[in-house]
N, C-alpha and C positions, 0 to 999 in steps of 0.2 A: 504493500500500500504506500502510495506517495504521500506527500504533505498536502493537506488541504488548508487554505488560508481564508478566514472569514474576518470581516471588519465589524467591530462592535463600537457603536457610539453610545456613550454613557453620559447622560446629562443629570447633574445634581443641581441643588438649589443655588449653589454658588460657583460651580465650575463644570466644565465638560471636557471630554477627551475622546479621541479615537484610539482604539487598541486593536491591533491585529493579533488574532489567535491562530497559531500554526499547529495543526494536529497531525501527528505522524502515525496515528493508530494506537498509541499507548499513552502519550502525554500531550499536554497543551503548553505551548510556549507563548507568552504574552509579550508584545512589543508595542509600547506607546509611541504613536506616530504624530500625535498632535494634542496639545492641551491649551485650553483657553478659559478665561473667566466667563461667568454667566451673571451679568449684572442687571438686575431689575432697574427700571427707570421710574422715578416718581415725577409726575407732571399733572398739573391742574387738580391736585388733591387725591390722585389715584396712583396705584402702583401697578406697573405693567411688565410683561416679558418683552424683550426686544427680539421678536421671533425671526425677523429677516436677517438680523445679524447671526442668529444661531444657524440659519440655513447657510449663510456665508461660511461659517466655521465647519459645517458638514462638508461643503464642497472643498474647503481647504484641507480637511482631514483626508478626504478621498484622494486628492491630488498628491499630498505629501506621501501617503501610503503607496500610491502607484509609482512614485519616483524614488521610493526607499530602497529598492532592490531586494525586498524581503520576499517577493513572490507575487503571483497573480491572485487577485481577489476573486473568491468564488461566491461570496454572499455578503450582504450588509444587513445589520439589525440595529434597531434603535430602542433604547429604554430611557425613560424620564421619570420625574416625580409624578404623583397622581393628581387627580381631581380637576386640574385646569384644562381649558379648552379654547379652541378658536372657532369662529363662525364663518362659513363659506356662503357666498350669495349664488344666485341662479347662473351667473356667468363663470362660476368657479373661482371667484376672487375672494381674498381674505377681507373680512369686515373689521379692520382695526387690529391693534395689538391685543393679544390675550391678557386678561387681568391676572395678576399675581395672587396666589391663594392667601397671602397675608394682607391684601387690600381690605380697607375698612368697610367696603360696601355691603359685606355680609353681617355687619353689626345689627343685632336685633332680629335676624332672620330665623334663628332657631325657635325663638318664641312665636314668631309669625307662623312658621311651619307647624308647630305644635297646635296652634289655634285652628289651623285648617284641616289637619289630619290626625292629630293626636300622637304624642311621642311613642306610646306603646305600639300603636298600629304601624307607625313608620319603622320601628325597630323590628317588629315581628315579620314585616314584609321584606325588609332588606338585609337584616342581620348585621347592619353596619354601625359602628361606633359613632356616637353623636360628637361631631367636631365642627366648629364654626365655619370651616372653609370647604366642607364637602360640596360637591357639584350641585346637589339638591338645593342648598342654600344660595349658591352663586346664581343658579338659574332663577330662583325666586327673587333675588335682588335685581337681576336683569329684567325680569318681568315687571317689577315695581318701578325701576328707575330708568331702564333703557329699552322700553318696549319697541321702539323704532328699529333697533338692531335685530331683535328677535323677529320682527316682522319682515325684514329684508333677508334674513338667513334662510337657506335651504338645507344646509347640512351642518351638524355640530361634530367636530372631531377633537378628541383629546390630544394632548401635546405630541406623543409619539406617532399617533395616527395622522396628525396634521403634517408632521415632518415626512412620514412615509408618502403622504399624498403629494407633497412638493416634489419628491423624488420620482414617483411613479405615475402620478395622475389618477391613482385608484383610491377611492374613498371607502374605507372599511374601519371597523372598530375591533380591537383585540380584547379578549376576555379579561385578562388580569387588570388592565388599565380601566376598563369599564366597571369592574367590580369595586373600585374605590369611590364610585360616584354617588352611592346611596340611591341609585335609580334602577337596580336590578332586583328581580324576585329571587330570594335566596334559594328556593327549591328548583325552579326551572333554570336558573342562571342565565336568564334572558331579561330583556327590558320589562319593567313592571307596568302593566296596564293600569293597575290600581293607583300607583304613584302618579302616573301621567294624568289620569282622570281627576284625582284629588286636587292636583295643583294646576291643572289646565295647561300642561306642557304639550307641545305639538310633537306627536310621535313620529311624524315624517322627517323631523330633523335628524333622526338617528338611523345609522346604517345597520346592516346585519352584523352580528358578532361572530368573529372567527377565533379559533382556539390557537394558543401558542404553538409555533412550529408550522404555521401556514405560510406558504409562499404567496405574497401579495401580488407581485408583478415584477417586471424588470425596470431597472432605472431608465428614465427617459433618455432618448438619443442625444438631445442637446446637452444634458448634464454629463452623460457619458463622454461625449466629445470634449466638453470643457475640462473634464478631469483626466482625460486620456486613458480611459479604461473601457473594456467591453461593456455591453448592457447587461450587467449581472443581476441576479434576483435580489429583491428586497424582501426580507423575511419578517413576519410578525413573531417576534420572540416573546418571552414573558416581559412585556414592554413596560410594566410598572417596575421601577428600579428595585424595589424590595422583593418583588416576585422573582426577578433575576437573581438577586443575592441569595434568596432562600433555595433556589434551584441548584446552587453550587455548594450548599452547606454539607461538609463531609461528616454526616452523622455516623457515630459508632452504634448508637442505640436510639433509633428514631422514636420508639414508643415512650421512652422516659427521659427525653432531652428537650430542652427549649433552645431556640435560636435567638440571638440578638443581632440584628442588622444595625450596626452602630455607625452613626455619622451625625449629620445635622439633626436628624431624628433618630431615636432608638426605637426600632420595631421589634417587639419581643413577643414570642408565642410558640405555638406548636404547629406542625403540619398534620392535617387531618384528612381523611377520605371523604367526610361528610360535614356539612355546616353544623354548628352547635349554637342553637338559639333557644334560650329559656329565660325564666325570671332572674336566675343568678347571673347569666352572661349580660343581661340588660343592666342589672344593678351594678355590676363591676365595669360596665361600659366597654365590653370587648367587641371586636369586629371580626367578620368573616369575609375575607377577600380571596380572589381566585389565584390559583397557581398553576404550575406546569402539570400536565397529564390530569387535568380536572381536579386537582387537589384543592384543599381549602387552607389558606393561611389564617389560622385562628390566632389573633394577636391583639396587642395593646400598643397604641401610639404613645410614646413617652417623649417629652420635649427634647431631651438629649443634649448634645454638644452645641446646639444652637445658642444656648445661653453663654457658653464660653466664647463662641465665635463672635457674638455680639459684644461681649465685654472687650475682647481684643480689638474689634473694629473701633470701639469708642476710645480705647486707650491709644490706638495708633494715631489719633489726632495729634498727640503730643510726642509720640515715640513711633515713628513710621517703620522702624526696623524690628518691632516687637514680634517675636515668633511664638508659636505654640510650645515649642520645646522650652523656651525661657519661662513661659507661664507654668508649665509642668514642674520645672525645677523649683520655682518660687513656691508653688503649692506644696511640694514634697517637704519643703523646709518649714512651712507654717504649722502652727499647733493644730492638732486634729480634734474633731468632735466638739467644736465650740458652738457652732450654729448650723441649722439645717433649713432647707427650703423644700416646698413641694414644687418640683420643676415643671409640673403641669398646671400650675396656677395661671389663670388667664392673662395676667399682666405680662408674663414672660413670653407670650406668643407673638407680640408685635415688636417691630424695631424700635430703637430708642436708646436712652441712657441705661443700659442694662446693669452696670455696676450699682447705680442708684436704686434700681428696682430690687436688686438683691438685698441691699441695705434696708430699704423700706420694708420689705417682707419681714426681715429679722426684727426690726423695730416694732412692727405691729403684732408680732407674735411673742414679744417680750423676751427676746434672746439677745445675747451680746452681738453687736453690729460689727461685721468684718470690715476692715478699712483698707488694708493693703491689697495689691493685686494677688499676692499669694494666698492671703486669707480668703478672699472672695472665690478664687478658683478652687481652693480646697473645700470650701463650703459647698460649692456646686457639685464637684466631682463625688464627694461623699454622699450627697443627697441623691444623685443619679443612681449610684450603686445601691443605696438603701431602697430606692423606688423599684429597682430590679427585684430585690428580695420581696417587697410587698406584692409585686406583680406575680412572682413565682407562687407565692402562697395563695393568691387568688386563683391561679391556674390549677393548683392542686385541689383547692376547694371545689372548683367547677367540675374538673374531670375525674376526681378520685384517684389520680395517678400520682406516684411519688417521683418528683423530678430529681434525677441523679446527676446530670451533667448539663453544662451550658456551653453552647457553641457560639462564639462571638466572631462576626465577620465584618468586613468593611473597613473604610479608612480610619474610623474611630479607634481601631485596635492598635494604631500607632501610638496611642496614649497608653503606655504600659502601666502607668499609675492607675488609670481607670480599670484596666483589666484585672490588676491585682486587687483593687478595692472591690470589684465585683465578686471575685472569689471569696474575699474576706467577709463581705456583707452577707452573702447568700449562704456561706458555709458549704459551697459546692465547687468542685474543680471546674475550671474554665479552660476550654480549648479555643485558642484564638487563631483564626486564619481560615481562608486566605484574605489578604487585604483587598485584593481586586476581585471580591466575590461577585459583584454585580456584572462586571465585564465577563467573568468566567461563566456565569449562568447564561448571559446573553449568547455567548459563543456556543455553549452546549446545545441550546435550543436551535441555533442555526445548523449545527452539525447533525442534529436529529432530523431537521427538515430536509437536509441534503442527503440523508441516508447513510451518514458516516458513523453515527452512534445509534444504537437501537432503542435506548430507553433512558429515562431520567436516572434510574438506579445505576446504569452503566456510566452515565455522565459523572455521577458523584464519585464512583470508583476512580475515574480518570482524574478528577480534581485531587483526590487523595494522593495519587501517584505524581501529580504535577506540582503541587504547592506545599511548602512547609507550614507547619503550625507550631504554636508555642503553648505550653501548658502552664497554668497558674493554679497553685494549691492554696486552700484557705489558711490564713494566719490570724493570730490575735482574736480568736473567737469570742472571748469574754468581753473585750473592749467593744467589739462590733455588736454583740448581742445587747449590751447596755445602751449603745448608741441607737439601736433600732427601737428600743422601748421609748426613748426620748423622741425619736423621729415620728413614731405613731401618735404620740401625744400632740406633736406639732400639726400633723395632718388633721387630727380630730379638732384641734383648736381652730385651724383655718376653716374647716368645714362648718364649724359652729358659727364662725364670724360671717359666713356667706349667707346664712339663713335669714 
């Protein structure tokens, strides 16, 4: 068997890259060919994605890969964050830049949606965690505030589907990205007639859903000529980035393990064969999203390293060279277990002066207020790890299973302090890796579509053979157990203050 090369485009909330996956039949080698920032633009009171610039970067990534000498490209797959979308008019033109999920237009939309349909009915129909940025609330906001755009629109495409459309001219919707929207029926795994009727959404806006591993079409001739490549197939991978990351998790014990896809967000959960929707999952606000081979990603969205990223962005105003490595070193030197935050508290979800938000939370919960960079980052990192423990206990309560191991994947595992804190806080061994989990999962699905790998299980074996992992064992159990009791009291105090 010769080498098969496929090109993965992985778009995160702050950066993107093109990575060539070279598969020799036994292992996958990754070669990053292009990296770029993904900078949202704030204008006229709203936050948008610069989608045409992202298309420019896709073309640049294809061109650089074609000129790299690494080999001929046999396929292209794109994964992105979830929920956001673009609108296409009757002429096939894009109606404006897509809104960013952190835009304020969804303020108050959860309450509005619950008035129209009822929180319980929405959850039972969709199985999706209530989050302010879900597509359901974005569409409701558009209907309230921008009805003219919806009136002109003929097709709604989620971000990876929109990029695939730019490349191929084919309009379609991939299952894993659609599953983030809160618009699917959890049982049929197709668009929910009930949701559309309750909210008056136009069902003709939505295309048929295709499963991961579907060849959408070939790259358009004009783009192929511009990039200097043949008209290769564009493949619908697990196009939600978390779904791609989970597809590559090298589980040793799938039944008793949780994954954490760790980055701007921490997505923590289990892979299941069927959705899990009941009173307990609703109370704990867990979600059921789609994965490869029709699996369910039963998970919890945790705010994650976004808080540290925003702190760094704020501090870089006066120290432009400040790195995450420096912040990790400062945090490791700071005193531990002084203060805690609930990283999912709503104030932390929006951009702004994040260090002050952390301080304000500690003030309002009557804790010592962290002042230095190291103290603030230590507070956040320990709180994230303790929230992981809380989430594991919720999963065990819901499923009746004993969680024995944690698989952490993604760029966040470069923060070795957080990986060790996770083992310490949860009292469970952590296996960290691969770092490039999302790209690896994207590549696995392309290779399945091309007939080079027979199954997801085989793909995960190949990941084990291809990428190293690092093990972290729990330490300082007594200190972390005491910290967890204090953390639970802070959570309880915060919830009491919100009533």
